[in-house]
mmCIF file as Biopython writes it, N, C-alpha, C and O atoms, coordinates in Angstrom:
data_model
#
loop_
_atom_site.group_PDB
_atom_site.id
_atom_site.type_symbol
_atom_site.label_atom_id
_atom_site.label_alt_id
_atom_site.label_comp_id
_atom_site.label_asym_id
_atom_site.label_entity_id
_atom_site.label_seq_id
_atom_site.pdbx_PDB_ins_code
_atom_site.Cartn_x
_atom_site.Cartn_y
_atom_site.Cartn_z
_atom_site.occupancy
_atom_site.B_iso_or_equiv
_atom_site.auth_seq_id
_atom_site.auth_asym_id
_atom_site.pdbx_PDB_model_num
ATOM 1   N N  . UNK A ? 1  ? 12.374  1.983   -20.863 1.0 0.0 1  A 1 
ATOM 2   C CA . UNK A ? 1  ? 12.108  1.623   -19.463 1.0 0.0 1  A 1 
ATOM 3   C C  . UNK A ? 1  ? 12.963  2.188   -18.353 1.0 0.0 1  A 1 
ATOM 4   O O  . UNK A ? 1  ? 14.033  1.865   -17.839 1.0 0.0 1  A 1 
ATOM 5   N N  . UNK A ? 2  ? 11.479  3.814   -18.064 1.0 0.0 2  A 1 
ATOM 6   C CA . UNK A ? 2  ? 12.495  3.913   -16.880 1.0 0.0 2  A 1 
ATOM 7   C C  . UNK A ? 2  ? 12.338  3.172   -15.545 1.0 0.0 2  A 1 
ATOM 8   O O  . UNK A ? 2  ? 11.412  2.381   -15.365 1.0 0.0 2  A 1 
ATOM 9   N N  . UNK A ? 3  ? 13.159  3.413   -14.720 1.0 0.0 3  A 1 
ATOM 10  C CA . UNK A ? 3  ? 12.466  3.474   -13.352 1.0 0.0 3  A 1 
ATOM 11  C C  . UNK A ? 3  ? 11.219  3.784   -12.690 1.0 0.0 3  A 1 
ATOM 12  O O  . UNK A ? 3  ? 10.402  3.181   -11.994 1.0 0.0 3  A 1 
ATOM 13  N N  . UNK A ? 4  ? 11.354  4.814   -13.107 1.0 0.0 4  A 1 
ATOM 14  C CA . UNK A ? 4  ? 9.202   4.903   -12.387 1.0 0.0 4  A 1 
ATOM 15  C C  . UNK A ? 4  ? 8.531   4.086   -12.875 1.0 0.0 4  A 1 
ATOM 16  O O  . UNK A ? 4  ? 7.663   3.363   -12.386 1.0 0.0 4  A 1 
ATOM 17  N N  . UNK A ? 5  ? 9.021   4.199   -14.134 1.0 0.0 5  A 1 
ATOM 18  C CA . UNK A ? 5  ? 8.118   3.085   -15.526 1.0 0.0 5  A 1 
ATOM 19  C C  . UNK A ? 5  ? 7.782   1.697   -14.874 1.0 0.0 5  A 1 
ATOM 20  O O  . UNK A ? 5  ? 6.691   1.127   -14.856 1.0 0.0 5  A 1 
ATOM 21  N N  . UNK A ? 6  ? 9.331   1.173   -14.190 1.0 0.0 6  A 1 
ATOM 22  C CA . UNK A ? 6  ? 8.654   -0.412  -13.909 1.0 0.0 6  A 1 
ATOM 23  C C  . UNK A ? 6  ? 8.741   0.100   -12.170 1.0 0.0 6  A 1 
ATOM 24  O O  . UNK A ? 6  ? 9.444   -0.847  -11.818 1.0 0.0 6  A 1 
ATOM 25  N N  . UNK A ? 7  ? 8.605   0.623   -11.324 1.0 0.0 7  A 1 
ATOM 26  C CA . UNK A ? 7  ? 8.426   0.699   -9.857  1.0 0.0 7  A 1 
ATOM 27  C C  . UNK A ? 7  ? 6.600   0.774   -9.584  1.0 0.0 7  A 1 
ATOM 28  O O  . UNK A ? 7  ? 5.928   0.192   -8.732  1.0 0.0 7  A 1 
ATOM 29  N N  . UNK A ? 8  ? 6.102   1.896   -10.868 1.0 0.0 8  A 1 
ATOM 30  C CA . UNK A ? 8  ? 4.622   1.905   -11.076 1.0 0.0 8  A 1 
ATOM 31  C C  . UNK A ? 8  ? 4.294   0.554   -11.638 1.0 0.0 8  A 1 
ATOM 32  O O  . UNK A ? 8  ? 3.166   0.168   -11.332 1.0 0.0 8  A 1 
ATOM 33  N N  . UNK A ? 9  ? 5.190   -0.479  -12.584 1.0 0.0 9  A 1 
ATOM 34  C CA . UNK A ? 9  ? 4.063   -1.406  -12.623 1.0 0.0 9  A 1 
ATOM 35  C C  . UNK A ? 9  ? 4.544   -2.976  -11.788 1.0 0.0 9  A 1 
ATOM 36  O O  . UNK A ? 9  ? 4.556   -4.102  -12.284 1.0 0.0 9  A 1 
ATOM 37  N N  . UNK A ? 10 ? 4.832   -2.649  -10.689 1.0 0.0 10 A 1 
ATOM 38  C CA . UNK A ? 10 ? 5.437   -3.820  -10.321 1.0 0.0 10 A 1 
ATOM 39  C C  . UNK A ? 10 ? 4.489   -3.271  -8.621  1.0 0.0 10 A 1 
ATOM 40  O O  . UNK A ? 10 ? 4.529   -4.116  -7.726  1.0 0.0 10 A 1 
ATOM 41  N N  . UNK A ? 11 ? 3.901   -2.235  -8.382  1.0 0.0 11 A 1 
ATOM 42  C CA . UNK A ? 11 ? 3.400   -1.239  -7.783  1.0 0.0 11 A 1 
ATOM 43  C C  . UNK A ? 11 ? 1.793   -2.367  -7.820  1.0 0.0 11 A 1 
ATOM 44  O O  . UNK A ? 11 ? 1.360   -3.197  -7.021  1.0 0.0 11 A 1 
ATOM 45  N N  . UNK A ? 12 ? 1.144   -1.705  -9.554  1.0 0.0 12 A 1 
ATOM 46  C CA . UNK A ? 12 ? 0.311   -2.320  -9.887  1.0 0.0 12 A 1 
ATOM 47  C C  . UNK A ? 12 ? 0.123   -3.696  -10.095 1.0 0.0 12 A 1 
ATOM 48  O O  . UNK A ? 12 ? -0.987  -4.222  -10.180 1.0 0.0 12 A 1 
ATOM 49  N N  . UNK A ? 13 ? 0.980   -4.165  -10.161 1.0 0.0 13 A 1 
ATOM 50  C CA . UNK A ? 13 ? 1.271   -5.934  -10.261 1.0 0.0 13 A 1 
ATOM 51  C C  . UNK A ? 13 ? 0.534   -6.026  -9.010  1.0 0.0 13 A 1 
ATOM 52  O O  . UNK A ? 13 ? -0.680  -6.219  -8.946  1.0 0.0 13 A 1 
ATOM 53  N N  . UNK A ? 14 ? 1.648   -5.819  -7.600  1.0 0.0 14 A 1 
ATOM 54  C CA . UNK A ? 14 ? 1.301   -5.763  -6.954  1.0 0.0 14 A 1 
ATOM 55  C C  . UNK A ? 14 ? -0.422  -5.853  -6.242  1.0 0.0 14 A 1 
ATOM 56  O O  . UNK A ? 14 ? -0.954  -6.752  -5.591  1.0 0.0 14 A 1 
ATOM 57  N N  . UNK A ? 15 ? -0.769  -4.969  -6.544  1.0 0.0 15 A 1 
ATOM 58  C CA . UNK A ? 15 ? -2.179  -4.325  -5.769  1.0 0.0 15 A 1 
ATOM 59  C C  . UNK A ? 15 ? -3.045  -5.590  -6.732  1.0 0.0 15 A 1 
ATOM 60  O O  . UNK A ? 15 ? -3.751  -6.519  -6.339  1.0 0.0 15 A 1 
ATOM 61  N N  . UNK A ? 16 ? -2.744  -5.273  -7.795  1.0 0.0 16 A 1 
ATOM 62  C CA . UNK A ? 16 ? -3.288  -6.346  -8.530  1.0 0.0 16 A 1 
ATOM 63  C C  . UNK A ? 16 ? -3.477  -7.833  -8.265  1.0 0.0 16 A 1 
ATOM 64  O O  . UNK A ? 16 ? -4.565  -8.375  -8.459  1.0 0.0 16 A 1 
ATOM 65  N N  . UNK A ? 17 ? -2.426  -8.477  -7.826  1.0 0.0 17 A 1 
ATOM 66  C CA . UNK A ? 17 ? -1.910  -9.433  -6.927  1.0 0.0 17 A 1 
ATOM 67  C C  . UNK A ? 17 ? -3.232  -9.520  -5.422  1.0 0.0 17 A 1 
ATOM 68  O O  . UNK A ? 17 ? -3.794  -10.575 -5.128  1.0 0.0 17 A 1 
ATOM 69  N N  . UNK A ? 18 ? -3.376  -8.745  -4.991  1.0 0.0 18 A 1 
ATOM 70  C CA . UNK A ? 18 ? -3.738  -8.364  -3.304  1.0 0.0 18 A 1 
ATOM 71  C C  . UNK A ? 18 ? -5.215  -8.476  -3.619  1.0 0.0 18 A 1 
ATOM 72  O O  . UNK A ? 18 ? -6.037  -9.122  -2.968  1.0 0.0 18 A 1 
ATOM 73  N N  . UNK A ? 19 ? -5.405  -7.856  -4.559  1.0 0.0 19 A 1 
ATOM 74  C CA . UNK A ? 19 ? -6.953  -7.304  -4.815  1.0 0.0 19 A 1 
ATOM 75  C C  . UNK A ? 19 ? -7.637  -9.520  -5.681  1.0 0.0 19 A 1 
ATOM 76  O O  . UNK A ? 19 ? -8.612  -10.186 -5.332  1.0 0.0 19 A 1 
ATOM 77  N N  . UNK A ? 20 ? -6.815  -9.772  -6.492  1.0 0.0 20 A 1 
ATOM 78  C CA . UNK A ? 20 ? -7.408  -10.730 -6.976  1.0 0.0 20 A 1 
ATOM 79  C C  . UNK A ? 20 ? -7.726  -12.223 -5.541  1.0 0.0 20 A 1 
ATOM 80  O O  . UNK A ? 20 ? -8.572  -13.103 -5.385  1.0 0.0 20 A 1 
ATOM 81  N N  . UNK A ? 21 ? -6.414  -11.727 -4.752  1.0 0.0 21 A 1 
ATOM 82  C CA . UNK A ? 21 ? -5.801  -12.568 -3.651  1.0 0.0 21 A 1 
ATOM 83  C C  . UNK A ? 21 ? -7.602  -13.166 -2.903  1.0 0.0 21 A 1 
ATOM 84  O O  . UNK A ? 21 ? -8.492  -12.317 -2.848  1.0 0.0 21 A 1 
ATOM 85  N N  . UNK A ? 22 ? -7.920  -14.768 -2.360  1.0 0.0 22 A 1 
ATOM 86  C CA . UNK A ? 22 ? -8.687  -14.952 -1.020  1.0 0.0 22 A 1 
ATOM 87  C C  . UNK A ? 22 ? -8.463  -14.086 -0.409  1.0 0.0 22 A 1 
ATOM 88  O O  . UNK A ? 22 ? -9.420  -13.362 -0.133  1.0 0.0 22 A 1 
ATOM 89  N N  . UNK A ? 23 ? -7.553  -13.836 -0.059  1.0 0.0 23 A 1 
ATOM 90  C CA . UNK A ? 23 ? -7.398  -13.098 1.572   1.0 0.0 23 A 1 
ATOM 91  C C  . UNK A ? 23 ? -7.102  -11.744 1.321   1.0 0.0 23 A 1 
ATOM 92  O O  . UNK A ? 23 ? -6.045  -11.374 1.832   1.0 0.0 23 A 1 
ATOM 93  N N  . UNK A ? 24 ? -7.689  -10.948 0.721   1.0 0.0 24 A 1 
ATOM 94  C CA . UNK A ? 24 ? -7.926  -9.758  0.083   1.0 0.0 24 A 1 
ATOM 95  C C  . UNK A ? 24 ? -8.419  -9.107  1.307   1.0 0.0 24 A 1 
ATOM 96  O O  . UNK A ? 24 ? -7.616  -8.482  2.000   1.0 0.0 24 A 1 
ATOM 97  N N  . UNK A ? 25 ? -9.969  -9.208  1.728   1.0 0.0 25 A 1 
ATOM 98  C CA . UNK A ? 25 ? -10.196 -8.679  2.639   1.0 0.0 25 A 1 
ATOM 99  C C  . UNK A ? 25 ? -9.061  -8.632  4.256   1.0 0.0 25 A 1 
ATOM 100 O O  . UNK A ? 25 ? -9.320  -7.850  5.171   1.0 0.0 25 A 1 
ATOM 101 N N  . UNK A ? 26 ? -7.631  -9.795  4.319   1.0 0.0 26 A 1 
ATOM 102 C CA . UNK A ? 26 ? -7.034  -9.549  5.481   1.0 0.0 26 A 1 
ATOM 103 C C  . UNK A ? 26 ? -6.335  -8.583  5.068   1.0 0.0 26 A 1 
ATOM 104 O O  . UNK A ? 26 ? -6.108  -7.496  5.598   1.0 0.0 26 A 1 
ATOM 105 N N  . UNK A ? 27 ? -5.918  -9.113  3.871   1.0 0.0 27 A 1 
ATOM 106 C CA . UNK A ? 27 ? -4.557  -7.876  3.109   1.0 0.0 27 A 1 
ATOM 107 C C  . UNK A ? 27 ? -5.200  -6.389  3.457   1.0 0.0 27 A 1 
ATOM 108 O O  . UNK A ? 27 ? -4.344  -5.813  4.130   1.0 0.0 27 A 1 
ATOM 109 N N  . UNK A ? 28 ? -6.308  -5.559  3.286   1.0 0.0 28 A 1 
ATOM 110 C CA . UNK A ? 28 ? -6.973  -4.533  2.859   1.0 0.0 28 A 1 
ATOM 111 C C  . UNK A ? 28 ? -6.592  -3.934  4.859   1.0 0.0 28 A 1 
ATOM 112 O O  . UNK A ? 28 ? -6.054  -2.883  5.208   1.0 0.0 28 A 1 
ATOM 113 N N  . UNK A ? 29 ? -7.087  -4.995  5.699   1.0 0.0 29 A 1 
ATOM 114 C CA . UNK A ? 29 ? -7.251  -4.797  6.779   1.0 0.0 29 A 1 
ATOM 115 C C  . UNK A ? 29 ? -6.097  -3.955  7.560   1.0 0.0 29 A 1 
ATOM 116 O O  . UNK A ? 29 ? -6.207  -2.891  8.169   1.0 0.0 29 A 1 
ATOM 117 N N  . UNK A ? 30 ? -4.724  -4.943  7.303   1.0 0.0 30 A 1 
ATOM 118 C CA . UNK A ? 30 ? -3.438  -4.869  7.518   1.0 0.0 30 A 1 
ATOM 119 C C  . UNK A ? 30 ? -2.900  -3.092  6.698   1.0 0.0 30 A 1 
ATOM 120 O O  . UNK A ? 30 ? -2.450  -2.034  7.137   1.0 0.0 30 A 1 
ATOM 121 N N  . UNK A ? 31 ? -3.289  -3.635  5.347   1.0 0.0 31 A 1 
ATOM 122 C CA . UNK A ? 31 ? -2.655  -2.467  4.635   1.0 0.0 31 A 1 
ATOM 123 C C  . UNK A ? 31 ? -3.226  -0.837  5.885   1.0 0.0 31 A 1 
ATOM 124 O O  . UNK A ? 31 ? -2.527  -0.041  6.511   1.0 0.0 31 A 1 
ATOM 125 N N  . UNK A ? 32 ? -4.542  -0.953  5.776   1.0 0.0 32 A 1 
ATOM 126 C CA . UNK A ? 32 ? -5.377  -0.261  6.489   1.0 0.0 32 A 1 
ATOM 127 C C  . UNK A ? 32 ? -4.527  0.537   8.107   1.0 0.0 32 A 1 
ATOM 128 O O  . UNK A ? 32 ? -4.290  1.724   8.329   1.0 0.0 32 A 1 
ATOM 129 N N  . UNK A ? 33 ? -4.315  -0.421  8.781   1.0 0.0 33 A 1 
ATOM 130 C CA . UNK A ? 33 ? -3.899  -0.311  9.658   1.0 0.0 33 A 1 
ATOM 131 C C  . UNK A ? 33 ? -2.716  0.562   10.211  1.0 0.0 33 A 1 
ATOM 132 O O  . UNK A ? 33 ? -2.516  1.330   11.152  1.0 0.0 33 A 1 
ATOM 133 N N  . UNK A ? 34 ? -1.790  -0.142  8.750   1.0 0.0 34 A 1 
ATOM 134 C CA . UNK A ? 34 ? -1.362  0.797   8.505   1.0 0.0 34 A 1 
ATOM 135 C C  . UNK A ? 34 ? -0.705  1.815   8.016   1.0 0.0 34 A 1 
ATOM 136 O O  . UNK A ? 34 ? 0.485   2.024   8.252   1.0 0.0 34 A 1 
ATOM 137 N N  . UNK A ? 35 ? -1.404  2.499   7.325   1.0 0.0 35 A 1 
ATOM 138 C CA . UNK A ? 35 ? -1.869  3.679   7.206   1.0 0.0 35 A 1 
ATOM 139 C C  . UNK A ? 35 ? -1.918  4.544   8.172   1.0 0.0 35 A 1 
ATOM 140 O O  . UNK A ? 35 ? -1.250  5.538   8.457   1.0 0.0 35 A 1 
ATOM 141 N N  . UNK A ? 36 ? -2.804  4.020   8.630   1.0 0.0 36 A 1 
ATOM 142 C CA . UNK A ? 36 ? -3.373  4.970   9.772   1.0 0.0 36 A 1 
ATOM 143 C C  . UNK A ? 36 ? -1.646  5.002   10.767  1.0 0.0 36 A 1 
ATOM 144 O O  . UNK A ? 36 ? -0.900  5.973   10.639  1.0 0.0 36 A 1 
ATOM 145 N N  . UNK A ? 37 ? -1.535  4.646   11.040  1.0 0.0 37 A 1 
ATOM 146 C CA . UNK A ? 37 ? -0.151  4.178   11.854  1.0 0.0 37 A 1 
ATOM 147 C C  . UNK A ? 37 ? 0.509   5.550   11.506  1.0 0.0 37 A 1 
ATOM 148 O O  . UNK A ? 37 ? 0.440   6.645   12.064  1.0 0.0 37 A 1 
ATOM 149 N N  . UNK A ? 38 ? 1.221   5.087   10.311  1.0 0.0 38 A 1 
ATOM 150 C CA . UNK A ? 38 ? 1.937   5.799   8.945   1.0 0.0 38 A 1 
ATOM 151 C C  . UNK A ? 38 ? 1.261   7.352   9.388   1.0 0.0 38 A 1 
ATOM 152 O O  . UNK A ? 38 ? 2.022   8.173   9.902   1.0 0.0 38 A 1 
ATOM 153 N N  . UNK A ? 39 ? -0.480  7.776   9.120   1.0 0.0 39 A 1 
ATOM 154 C CA . UNK A ? 39 ? -0.334  8.539   9.103   1.0 0.0 39 A 1 
ATOM 155 C C  . UNK A ? 39 ? -0.615  10.053  10.333  1.0 0.0 39 A 1 
ATOM 156 O O  . UNK A ? 39 ? -0.697  11.281  10.348  1.0 0.0 39 A 1 
ATOM 157 N N  . UNK A ? 40 ? -0.679  8.620   11.384  1.0 0.0 40 A 1 
ATOM 158 C CA . UNK A ? 40 ? -0.731  9.981   12.714  1.0 0.0 40 A 1 
ATOM 159 C C  . UNK A ? 40 ? 0.607   9.711   13.331  1.0 0.0 40 A 1 
ATOM 160 O O  . UNK A ? 40 ? 0.891   9.866   14.518  1.0 0.0 40 A 1 
ATOM 161 N N  . UNK A ? 41 ? 1.357   9.307   12.417  1.0 0.0 41 A 1 
ATOM 162 C CA . UNK A ? 41 ? 3.023   9.962   13.088  1.0 0.0 41 A 1 
ATOM 163 C C  . UNK A ? 41 ? 3.296   10.339  12.430  1.0 0.0 41 A 1 
ATOM 164 O O  . UNK A ? 41 ? 4.402   10.795  12.721  1.0 0.0 41 A 1 
ATOM 165 N N  . UNK A ? 42 ? 2.896   10.710  10.845  1.0 0.0 42 A 1 
ATOM 166 C CA . UNK A ? 42 ? 3.032   11.794  9.950   1.0 0.0 42 A 1 
ATOM 167 C C  . UNK A ? 42 ? 2.345   12.797  11.204  1.0 0.0 42 A 1 
ATOM 168 O O  . UNK A ? 42 ? 3.147   13.425  11.895  1.0 0.0 42 A 1 
ATOM 169 N N  . UNK A ? 43 ? 1.248   12.902  11.415  1.0 0.0 43 A 1 
ATOM 170 C CA . UNK A ? 43 ? 0.171   13.928  12.048  1.0 0.0 43 A 1 
ATOM 171 C C  . UNK A ? 43 ? 1.018   14.677  13.324  1.0 0.0 43 A 1 
ATOM 172 O O  . UNK A ? 43 ? 1.339   15.865  13.305  1.0 0.0 43 A 1 
ATOM 173 N N  . UNK A ? 44 ? 1.291   13.795  14.363  1.0 0.0 44 A 1 
ATOM 174 C CA . UNK A ? 44 ? 1.948   14.655  15.440  1.0 0.0 44 A 1 
ATOM 175 C C  . UNK A ? 44 ? 3.594   14.299  15.411  1.0 0.0 44 A 1 
ATOM 176 O O  . UNK A ? 44 ? 4.286   13.988  16.380  1.0 0.0 44 A 1 
ATOM 177 N N  . UNK A ? 45 ? 3.991   14.433  14.073  1.0 0.0 45 A 1 
ATOM 178 C CA . UNK A ? 45 ? 5.645   15.081  14.077  1.0 0.0 45 A 1 
ATOM 179 C C  . UNK A ? 45 ? 5.885   16.476  13.720  1.0 0.0 45 A 1 
ATOM 180 O O  . UNK A ? 45 ? 6.747   17.243  14.149  1.0 0.0 45 A 1 
ATOM 181 N N  . UNK A ? 46 ? 4.515   16.758  12.432  1.0 0.0 46 A 1 
ATOM 182 C CA . UNK A ? 46 ? 3.737   18.576  12.142  1.0 0.0 46 A 1 
ATOM 183 C C  . UNK A ? 46 ? 3.985   19.148  13.591  1.0 0.0 46 A 1 
ATOM 184 O O  . UNK A ? 46 ? 5.127   19.478  13.913  1.0 0.0 46 A 1 
ATOM 185 N N  . UNK A ? 47 ? 3.537   19.199  13.963  1.0 0.0 47 A 1 
ATOM 186 C CA . UNK A ? 47 ? 3.126   19.574  15.603  1.0 0.0 47 A 1 
ATOM 187 C C  . UNK A ? 47 ? 4.791   20.566  16.030  1.0 0.0 47 A 1 
ATOM 188 O O  . UNK A ? 47 ? 4.953   21.046  17.151  1.0 0.0 47 A 1 
#
């Protein structure tokens, strides 16, 4: 049991929990907003 496996397992469990959650739409929207914001920051920092 290395730490990467445990991390992957936790991430998988978390994603599975979100997907089966009734608030899935809300979660995904929030996640998408965070990812877009993060990507935008990453792109602007590269210039």
